[in-house]
N, C-alpha and C positions, 0 to 999 in steps of 0.2 A: 180165263181163256173163252169161255162161253160168253161172256158180255160183250167182247171186241168181236168174236165170230158171229153172234146173232145179228147185229146192225149189216154187219157186210153180208148175209144171206140176204135180211131183207132187201136190201138196193140190188140188189140182183137179178131176186125173183119181179122186183118190180118194173124195172131194164128191162127183163127179158121178155115179161107180159105186156110192158107197154110198147115193146119195138116189136114184138108179134101180131100184135092189134095195132101196130100203126101201118104197119107191111101188109095188113090181109085186108084192110079196108082201105078204102077207096077215097075216104075222108070224111065219109057220112058215115053216121051209127045209127040206129034205130033206136027207138027208147026201150025195146026189150033188152038190147045188147048195152047201154047206158045201163038200164037196172042191173042187170048182170053184171055191168065190171062194178057198178055200184056196189054190189052185195059183197065180189068177189074183195074187192077194196075193205067196205066196213070185215068182213071177214078176215083180212088180213090182220087190219088192225086189231080186232077184240084178242086174234092169236098172238100177237105180240104183245099187246095188254098183259094176257092173261099170262105168257112164259115172263115176263117183266114183272108182273106181280107176285109169280110163283120163286123167280129168283128174291126178289125182294125179299117174301117171306122164309128162304131159306138161309138168306144171307143174314136175317134178324135171329132163326134159331140157333145158327150155328154160332152169333156172338152172346146170347143168351145162353149158350151152352158151352162157349169159354170161360162169360163172366160168372157161371154157376159153379167152372171147374176151379176157376181161379179163386174165389171165395171158399171154395170147401177146403181146396191147396194149404190157403188162408190162415183160414179155423183150426187146420190141423198140425200144420207150424205153430200159432199160438198156442193150441194144445199142449204141443210135444216141449214148447220154450215153458210153459208153466209147470208140467210135470216136471220137467229136470231143474227149476228153480224150486220147487218142492222140496225134491229128492237132495237136491243140495243143502238145503234151509236143514232139514229133517239131519244128515250128514254133521252138517256145523253143530248143530245144537248139539248131537250124540255126543262128537267128540269136545265139545265144552264139560258136557255133563260128566264125560270119561276122565277130563281134565280136571275135575274141579272134584272129582270121586280120589283121584288118584293122590292131590294136593290135599286133601281132608287126612287122608289116611297118612300120608310123610307126615303132616303135623300132630297126629296124634299117637302114632310112631315116636315121634321127638319129643313132645310131651311126655309118654310116659317113659321114655328114654331117660329123660331130664328127670324125671321122679323118681327112679332108681337111683340113680347116680346120686340125687341129691339125699335120698334114704341110707344108699351106701356110706355118703360124706358123715352125716349125724350119726349113724350107727360109728360108725369108725371114732367119729369125734367122742360118740359119748363111750364107748370101749377105751379107747387114748385117755380121754379124763376119768375113768375107773382103776386105770391103771397106774396112771399119776397119783392119783388118791391114794392108792392102796401102797404106792412105795413111798409115801409120803408119810405114811401109818408108821408102816414097816422102820421106818429111819426114824422117825422120832420113839417109836420105842427102843430102837438099838441103841439111840441117846443118853434117852430116861434109864436103859440099864447098866450103861458105863459110868466112871468116873467122872464128877464136874470139874471143869476145870478151872486156877484159880481166877480171882478179880487181879488184873494186873495193872488197872488201870487206879491211877491218883491223884485225890481230888486234894491233896494239902497245898497251901498256902507257900508252900516254902517251895516246894518241888515247880510251882509253876513263876515262884521270883528265881529259879535258880536258872531255869527254861528261859527266863528272858533275859538274864545275865550273860549266857552263852551266846543269843543271837545278837545281841548287841557287838560282843567281843566280836564273834566273826564279821562282823561289818564293819567294824573299825580295820583290823586288819585287812580285810580284804579290798574296802574301798582307798587306803592308802596306801597300797602295792605298789611300786615304780616301775615304771616301763622301760623294757631294755632294748636298746637300736640292733641292731644284727648288722 
């Protein structure tokens, strides 16, 4: 807004100054008036140049301040993002460590349980074996205490020949049987 108004005011002042000088003079100006007018024009130009320079400096300061603010904001954001990433990484590592500890404890508990079960099975098998051995010994003692059974097996050649004859006779009658039609 100031940039637009400044040239307008300058032109208005120059126009008013020129028209007032032009209307007041009869067309000829003295050296003093020309020097004063040139001095006034130089003063105006110096003022305008100073104003323009001031505006340029103000604009550069504002741009530098904005740039600095943007840089600070960017650094803050990057620091916040880095901090968040570090926190997330630490949380993940802690969760992984916790999971590994839980898995390790579960495995150790399962191994311990399996060892206990194996030990109990072995003890039960040993106890069962001992019980069976004791029962075998007791039955062996009972058998030796009672009377011995007679030996009924025959090793005689006559008995073997008689059995072979009976088998042959049964085969003859069995295979020669007549079939009855119904």
